[in-house]
N, C-alpha and C positions, 0 to 999 in steps of 0.2 A: 615305536617309531618306524622300524623296518617294515612292518606290515602296512602301515599307512602309506609309506613311500611306494611300496609295491602296488598297492591298490590304485594309487594315483597314476602311477606309470601305466598300468593296464587300462584305466579309464581314458587316459589321454591317447593311448595307442588306438583305442576303439573310436576316437573322434567324438566323444560326448561333449556337447557345447555347454558345459557348466561355466558359471562365472566363478572362477577359482579365487577371486578377490573376496568372495563371501564364505570361504571355507572356515569352519569352526571345529573346535576340538573340546568336547565336554569335560576333559580332564585338565584343560589349561586353566590356571588360576584366574586369568582374565575372563574366562567364561564362567567358572563355577563361583566366582565372586557374586555373580548375579543370581545364580541358583540359590546361594545362601541368602541373598537379599530377598528373593521371593519367599523363602521359608520364613523370614522375619515378618513379612506381610501376612502370611498365614497365621503366625503366632500372635501378631497384634490383633487379628480379627477373631481370636479365640478358637481357631481351627486346628491348632497343634497343641497337643497335651501329652503328658507322661502318664502311663498306666501300667499296672501289673497285669501281664497278659500270659495265658497258658500258651506255651510254644513247644514245638518238637525239638528237644535238645539232645544232641549227640555228644557225650563227653569225649569220646575217642577222637572225633573230628574237630571238637571244640567250636561248634557252630550250630545255629538254628537251621532246621531243614523245613522246606515247604512240604505240604501234605503229600504231594506227588513223589517226593523223594524218600518216603517211608513205606516199606513193604513188610507186612507181618511183624511190626515192631522193630525192624532193623533198617539201617541206612542203606539206600540203594547203592551207594558207593562204599564198598568195603564190608558191608554186612555187619556193622557195629550196632549194639543196642541203642535204642532211642527211647527217651522218656519224655513225658509231658511235665513241664515244670513252669511255674510262673516266673517271668522275668520282666524287669523294668524296660519298657519300650516307649519310643515316641510313636504317637498315633496322629493321623490326620482325619479330621471329622468330615469325611466325604459324605456321610449319611445326612448331613445338613443340606446337601444338594440333591438328594435322591429324587425328589419329585421333579425338579428341573432337568436333571439328567434324563429322565423319562420323557417328559412332555416336549422338550426341545428337539428330540429325535425326529418329530413329525415334520419339521421344516428343513431337514437335511436330505440331500440327494445322495443317499447311500443305498447299497444293496439291502433289500428287505431282510435276508437271512442274518446280516450283521446287526441290523437294528434289533432283530428279535433276540439275538444272543445278548445284546446289552440289556434289553428289557428283562430277560430271564435272570441276568446277573444281578440287576437291581431288585428284581423279584417282588413287585408290589402285590400285596394280598389284602383283600377286603374281608373283614370279619368282625370279631368282637373280643373284648377282654372280659373275663369272667372271674369273680372272686369265689374261691372255695374256702370255707372256714375249716380249720383243723380241729378235729374232735378232741375235746379235753384240753385244748390250749387256746391262749388268747392270740391267735395268729391266723392270717389268711394266706392262701397261695393263689397268685394271679396267673391265669393262663391266657394265651391268645389262641383263638380257633377260627378257621375259615368256615366252619360248619356249626354255627350256634344253633341251627335247627335241630341238631342231633343231641343236644344237651341231656335230654331224658335218657339217652342210651349210653351215657358216660358211666362205666361200671368200675373203673379204676383210674388212677392218676400216675403219671411217670414224670420224674424229675431228672434233669441231667445230674450225673454224679458230682459235678462241681457246684451245684446249686447251693447258695449260702444257707438254706434252711435244712440241708440234709443232716447235719450234726444234731440239730435240735429235735428233728423228727425221729431219729434213730433210737429205738428202745434198747435197753441194756442187753437183752437176749439176742438182738440182731446186730450188735456192733461189730463183732468179728466178721460176719458175712458181708456187711456193708463195706468195711475197710478193705477186705480182700478184693471185693469187686472194684472199688475205686483204684486200688493199686494196679489191677489188671487193665483197667481202662486207660491208665496213664501210659501204657506201652503202645497205644493205638493212635493213629492219625485220625483226623476228622473224616477223611475219605473212607478209611476202613470202618469207622464207626457207623457211617450212614449207608454202607453198601446194602442195597435192598435184598441181595441174595444170601446174605450171611445168616447164620443161625441166630435166633433171637435169644439174648441173655439178659439177666436182670437180678435184682435183689430186693427183697421186701424190707421196708424200714421198720415195720411194726406199728406204724401210725395209720390213722384213717382221716380222710377229709369228708365233708358233707356235701353231697350233690345239691346245689342250691334250688333245683326244681323238684327233685324227688324227695329231698330231705333224708335220703338214705346214706349211711356211711359207705365209703368206697376206699379200698386199700391204696396206700401210697408206696410206689416202687421207685427204684432208680434203674436206669438202663442207658447203655452207651449210645443208643441211636438218637437220643435227645441231646442236643448241643446247647450249652449255656449261652452261646452267642446268638441263637435264633429265638425270636420272640421273647418270652420271659424265662426261657430255660425250663419250663414246665408245660406239660400237655395234659388235657383231659383225654382219656382213651375211650374211643367208641368202637369196640371190636366188630360190631355188626355192620359198620359202614366205612371202615378203613382197613385195608388188607394187612398193613404192618401191625396194627393193633390186634387184628384177628389172629395173626400168627403168634403174637406174644401171648394172647389170652389162651390159645390152644396149648402153648408150651407150658403154661403155669396154671392151667385149669381155672381160669377166671371166667365169670359169667359173660355171656354174649346176648344182648337184647336187640331185637328188631324194632326200629322206630321209623323206618321208611319202607313202605311195601314195594314189592317188585322183584326181590331176589330170593335166594335160598341160602340163608346165613349158616346153615349146617355145613355147606360146602365151601363157601368163601364169603368175604365181605361184599356188600352191595353198595355201589357208589353212584348208581343211576338215578333217574327221576322216579317219582312216586308220590303217594299220599302218606301223610304222617299217621302213624299208629303208635299205641302204647305211650302217648306223649301228652296226656292231659289236655290242656286248653289248646294244643296245636293239632289235635286229631282231625283228620280230613283235609287239612291244608296241603297245598303243594310245597315243594322244598323252598322256593324263593319267598313265598308268602310267609312260611314258617320262620325263615331267617329274620325277616323284618319284625314279625310279631315277638320273637324271642328277644331281640335287641330292645324293643320298646319295653318289654317286661323287665329286663335287666336294669335299664336306666330308670324306670319308674320306681323300682324297689331298691335302688342304690347298691346293686350287687354286680354291676358290670356296665359296659358301654360299647357302642359301635367303635371300631378301631381299624386303623390301617397299619400294616406291618411291612417291613422291607427285608428282603433276604440280604441285601447289601450290608456289610459290616464296615466299621471304620478301618482305615488303611494303616496297617502296621508298617511304619516308615523308618525303622532303624535296623541296622545290621551289626553283628558283633565281629567285625573284621577290619583290617587295616585300610584296604582300598575303598574309596568312596569319599564323598564330600564330607568334611567335618561339619558338625552342627555349629551355628553361630550362637552357642548357648554355653554359659558357665554357671556353676552352682556357688551360691554364697556360703558363708560359714554355718548357716542354719539348714543348708541342703536345698534351698529353694532355687529353681532355675531362673536365670536372668538373661535376657537377650543382650547380645553384644552390639555396640553402636556400629552404624554403617561404616564409619571411618576406619574401623578395625578389619574390615573385609578386604581381601579374602582371608579366611582362616585356613592356613595350609597345613598339610600333614608333616609331622616331624620325620627326619631321617631315622630309620630303624633297621636293625639286622634280624630281629626276631618278630615275625608277623603272626605268630600263633596265639590264639586266645588261651586263657587258662582253663583248666578242667572245670573250674567253678562257674565259668561263663563270663568272666571279666574280659572285655575286649582287649586286643593287643595294645591299643593306645594308652591303656591304664599303666603300662610299663614305661612310657616315655615321660618320666617324672619332670625333666627340665621343661618340657612343653606343657605338661599337665597343669601345673600350678603357676599362678601369676598374681600380682597385686592389682586389686581393683582401684577404681578412681577414688574411693573413700579410704584406701589403704588396707582393706580387708583382703584376706587370702581367698582367691577364687580357684575353683577346680573345673577344668573344661569338661564338656560332654565327651565321653570316650566311644560311644556308638558312632557309626557313620551312616550317611544316607544310602538308600538302595540305588541300584543301577537305573531305576526309573527316573530319578530326580532330574538328571541333566537332559533326558529325552522328553520330559514333559513340556518343555517350552522352546526347544531348539529353533523351531520355525520362526519365532519372534526375533531371535538373535540374527537370523539370516538377513533381516531387514536392515540391520545397522551393526555389522559385526565388529567394527573397530572403534565403537564409541566407548571411551573410558570414563565418561561422566554419567552415563545412563545405560540401562539395559537395552533400551531402544528409544529412538526419537519419536515423540507422539505424532508428529506430522507424517513421518514415514510409515508409522503403523496405520494411520488412517488411510493413507494412499494404497497400501498393499493388502491389508487384511479384508476379508478372511482369505485363507488359502483356497484358491479356486479349485484345485484338483489335487487330491492325495492318492497316490498309487502305492498300495501296501498290501502285504500278505494277510490272509485271513487269520494267521496266528496272532495278529495284533488286535483282533476284533474286540476283545473285551478289555484287557488290562491297560495296555499302552494308550489306546484311544479314549478309554473311560477316564484314566488319570489325567490325560492332557485336557480333556473337556472340563474336568473338575477344576484344575489349576486355572484354566482360561476364564471360567466363570467367576472364580475368586478375584482374578485380576480385573475383570469387567466390573464387578461390584465395588472394587477399590478405585475405579475410574482410571485404570492404567491401560486398558485396551478399549477399542470402540465397538467390538462385535461380541455378541453373546456366545457364538460358537467359533471354534478355530478352523474347522475343515468343512467347507460347503459341499463338495462332491468327493465321493470316495469310490475307488475302483480296486477290487482285489485281483491282482494278477495271479495267474496260475503258476505252478512250480515247474521248472524244467527238470524233469527226471532223467534217468539214464538206464540203459540196459545193463544189467549185471549178469555175470556168467558163473556157473558152478560146474565142477567136474563130478565124476562118479562118486567121489568120496565126500561130496557136499562141501567142498572147499571153494571159496571164491577165487576166480582167475582174473588177473588184471586185464582191463580192456585193451591194453597195448599188445597183449598176447593172443588176441582173438580175431579171427576172420569171420565177419558176420555180414550176411547179405539181407537180413531182415526176416529170413525164414529158417536159416540153418547157421549154427555157430560152431567153429572148429578152433581148437587150441593150435596155434601156429607152431608150437614147439614139439608137441606130442602127436598131433593129428587127431586127438580124441574129440568126439562130438560132445558139445557142452549143452546143458540146459540153460535157458535164459528167461529173465523176467524183468519187468520195469519196476525200479525202486528209486527212492530218494538218493541223490548223490551223497556218498560218504567215503572216507578213506577206508573204513572197515570193509565196505562192499567192493572196494577196488574199482569203482566206476566213476570217479571224479574226472571231468573233462577240463583240462587246463586251457584257458582261452589263449595263452601265449602260443601254444602249438597250432591252434586253429588259425590264428592270425598269420603265423609264419608260413603255413601250408596253403592257405586259401585267400588271405588278405582280410583286413578289418571290415571292408564293405560286405564281403560274402558272409562273414560271421554275423554282422548286424542284420543283414537282410534275411538270412536263414532263421534267426531267432524270431523275427517278426512274421515270417511266412509259415511257421510251424503250425499255427492254428489260432483260434480266438484268444485274445489277451487273457480272458478270465479262466481259460482251461489249462490244466496241467497237461504236459505233453512230453514224450520221451525224446531225448537227443539221439540222433543217428548221424554220425559224421559223414557217412557215405551219401546221405541225402543232401548234403550241402553242395554236391556237384551240380544239381539242378539250378540253384540260384547263381552259382558261379558261371554257368553257361549263359544264363540270362544277362549277366553283367558283361560277358564277352560279346554277346550280340549287340548290346547297347554301345559298347566301345567301337564295334565295327560300323555302326551307323555314322560315326564321325571320322574314324581313322582307317585308312587302307593298311591292312596288316602287312602286305607284301612290301610296300614302299615306306610305310611310316608317315606318309603325308595325309593331309585331310582329304576326305572324300569330296568330290564336286557336289555343290548344293545349289538349289534354286531358292529364290526368295519366296516368302509367303508360307502358307500352311498346307499347300498341296491341293490335290484333287478334291472334288465334292465327296467322293467315296471315303477319302481319308478323313475329311472333316467330320463325317458321320461317326467315325471312331474316336477322333481326337476330342471333340467337345463333350460327348457323354463320359469320356474318361476323365476329363478335367472335373466335371460335375461329380462323378462317382468317387474319385480319389479325395476330393475336398470333403465330401460328406463322410466318407469312411474315416478320414483322419479326425474329423470332429467327433465321430462316434467311437474312436479308438479301435476301429476295425482294420488293423494294419495288414492282416493277411489278405483280405479281399481287395484292399487298395493295391497291393503288389500284383495280385492276379490281373486286375484291370490294366496295369501298366505293362504286364507281359503281353496282353492282347494288343496293346498299342505298338509295342516293339515289333511284334509279328507283322502288323499292318505296315509299319514304316520300312521294315526289311523288304517287303514286296515292291516298294517304290523304287523304280530304276535309278532316279536321281532324287536324293533326299531333300525335302523341303526344310530349309534351315529353321524357320520359326517353329514348325511342329516339333523338330528335334529339340530345340531350346526349351519348349514347354515341357516336353518329356523330362529333360534334365532338371528343370525346376521342381517338378513333382517328385522325382526320384531322390532329389538332394537330401531331404530329411532322413531318408532311409540309408543312402549310400553316398555320404558327402565327399569322400576322397575322389572317387572316379568322376563324380559330377563336376566338382570344382576344376579338375584337370581338363575335362572335355570342354567346359565353359570357357576356360582360358584359350584353349586351342581354337575355339570359334571366334576369337578376337576380342573378347571382353576384358576390360581392365579392372572393373570392380568385381567383388566377390558375388557369386551366384546367390548367396544368402541375403544380399542387400537388394535383390531384384524383387519387385512386387509379385505376389502370388498370381498365377494366371486365372482368368475368369472365362467361363464357358459362354458360348453364344447359344441361347435357347433354340434358335431356329434349326440348329444342326442336331438337337437332342430329341427331335420328334421322329418316331419310328415311321418307316414307309408303310408298314402294315402292322396290324395287331391280331393276335390269335383269340378267337372266340370259342368257348367250350359249349357244346350242345348237349343238354340233358333231356331225358324223357322220364317223367315221374322221379326226378332226382338222381337218375343213373346216367353217367357219362356215356354217350353213344357216338360222338364224333367231335372233331375240331376243324376249323378252317380259318384262313386269313382274310381280313377285310381291310379296306382303307380306314385310317383313323377317323376320318370325318364321315364315314358311311352312316346313313340314317337308319332308324330302327326298322322301317319298312324294308329297306334294302337288305339288312342283315337277316331279318326273318325270312325274306324270300330266298336268299342264298341257302339258309339252313334247310328249308323245305325242299329245295332243289337237290339236296344231297341224296345220293342213292341209298346210303346207309340209313339216313333218317327216314326217308320215304318208306323203306322196308319195315322199319319199326312202327311207323304210323299207320301202316296199312290195316284196315279193319277197325281202327280206333277213332274215337271222337275227341278232338282237342277241346278241353274244357276251359283252359286258361293258358295264356302265353306270358311268361315272365322274362323280362329283358333287363339285365344289368349292363349298362352301356360299356362297351369295350371289353367285356369280360365273359358274359355268360347268357345263354338262352335256356330256359327250362319249359318244356311243353308238358302241361298237366293233362293227361288223357284218361279215358275209360273205354273199355272194350264195348 
C-alpha cells in the first residue's frame, strides 16, 4: 500500500492526466472476484484441467522454479539442489487456440519483431507423424518429423527419458544405465537439456525399432535433448542431415547415411537443398517433392500421416505459494474437482502466519485447516484447492476492468465494452512480447467465444517503448560508485569525494549498480515540466537511451524562453502583445510547425515535435512585439508535453477555461508551401550539383537552369546527353556518353 501511494504521488506530481476514478488493484477482492469468475468460464469450456506435470522443484526453497531460475541443477537463488518431479498442477489449454493466435496476428498493427517472437513461441511446424514398429514387441513408437523426406536416412531413434515406453523398452542388461541416466536428467532444466552447445549424452535401451521404409532395425536410445513435451517425445534421428543428430551419432559411433546430395557428411550434417539419394522410390527428387511423396506413401500404407505440430505447450497455471488468487475449485470426497458457484466469489485467502510450503511440495494453504475444509451443498465434506493462480492471472484482463471498474454486478458492462474495445494503442516494453501479450490474447479469445466481448483481439496497435538507461560508474577496484558522488560531463567522470577518475558505461538502472535516478529529485531541482520534456526529447520513443541529468538544462532553458514570451522577468508583468498571428514570415514558421507537430504526435515522434516547437520559439523570440494568437497556438501544442507552465501562461493571457479544453489548432496549407525547393542534379547517377527553384517551375525551366550551372556544364563538356530524367521537385539525372 505504501508503494502504491508513493507511485500515485509521483505520477500526480508529474502531471499525468489519468482518470484516477478508473484505478484498479488486481489484489483487491472486488477485482480478483472477476479473475476467479473468468477462470470458471475457462473451466466450463474444458480449457482448465488438472495434470501431473514434471516441474523444477527446489525442496530447500519449497517452490517450483522456472527453467531460467535453474543453473547446473541448482537454484539461481541460494544455489540449492533442484530436482525434476511430477506435481499436480492446473493447466490452461492454450494449445486449443494455437492456430488462431498465429493467424490473427496478421490483422494487428504491431511491430514485426514482436509478431515474429509470438510466431516462434507458438512454433508451427509442418511435417509428418510416422509409426515405427518395435522389434520383437507388439508396440509402435510414433514420431513427429519436419523432414519426412529423410526417412531413409533414419539410423537410430531417441526418446525423451520421461517417455512412457522407456520402461518397457529397457532390456535387463541396460536397466542400471537407463535409470542412472534418468536420475541425472532429473537434475536439469529444459533449457539446460536443449542447449545446442552442450556435450551430447544418452543411454541405449537395448531395444530396436524397424525403419518403415528400409525395414532395417535401428537402435532406440534415450537422451535429455529430447523433451517429452514437444511433438510425441520421440524423434527419428537422421545424422546425415541434422547437426544435433550428427554429433550424437559421432559420440556413440552410430551409422550416418547420406540421403540428400550436396554436402560432406564426414565433416558435418547437410541441411541444404539437393537431390534425394540412397532413398529408394525417392531417388532423384528434390527435397520438397520428396516430402510430399513420402507423406503419400505413409498414408497409403497406414504407417503415418501428414501432421502439424506446435511448439506451444499448455499453460502451467498454478503456484505452490500463499500469495495469488485462490482457485474457485474444491474437491469432493472422491477427490474430483468441483467448480464453486458464482455467488461464493470471491474466494479470499485466509489469515496465516507461516507462508512456507512443506518440503514435500504441499502449498502453504494446506496448513489453513479452518479455511481448507467446508460442508458442500449436499452436506459432503469439501477440500479447497490449495494452489494459487500465477501473477499473470490478474494482468490477463485488467484492460477490460478499466471500462467499468466499480461494477459490483458484472466484470464489465457489455455496452461499455462494445463502445471502448479494442484497445486502440498499447505502449509496453518488449519484455512483454510473448508471455503477457500471448496470455491476454488467449483469454480474450476465450471470452469472445463465450460471447462476453465483442472483439477477436484485445490490442489493435502496439508500440514498444525503449528503456531509459543510466550511466554507471566504477572506480579502479571495479566497485560501483553512486551517481550522487560523480561529476560527469559526458566525456569524463570524477569521484567528487576522492577526485579519482572513474570508468563509465550505460546500463539498466538498478540499485546494485547505484545508478537509479529518483524522479522526486529531478522534479525538485528542475520542475515536472522539464522532467517530462527531457524524457520525450531524449530520442525516438522506441529506442533505449541513457539518462544524463546535465542534459536536462537544455529543455529547461527552452521552457524559460517560452515563459519570457509572455512574462517580463524584470517586472513580472505580461509582455505587450499584438493581435493575430504576426508577420507573413512568422506564419511560414507557425503553420508548418502546427502541421508537423500534429503529425509527429500522431506518429508518436515526440522528440521531433519538440524540436519543431523549439524552432517556433526562436522565431517568436525574434519578434519585437509578440503576436498573441501565435503564442497561444504554441502553448496549445506544448501543453501535452509541459502542462503546468502552459496552463499558467494560458491563464496569464486572460483565459478562464483550461487550455486542455481548447480545440487543437489547425494549419493553413497556404503557409506551408516552401518559397523554393532544392533540386539535385546527377550525371550518370552521380550527384554533381544542387540548386533552388520555385515550386511551380516547369520541367523546361528546371532543365535549362541545370544546364546553365558552371559545374554541370564542365561535366557535360565533350559528352552526349542520351537521356534526361526528371523527378519533379526533386532530381534531374543526365544519362551521357563520351
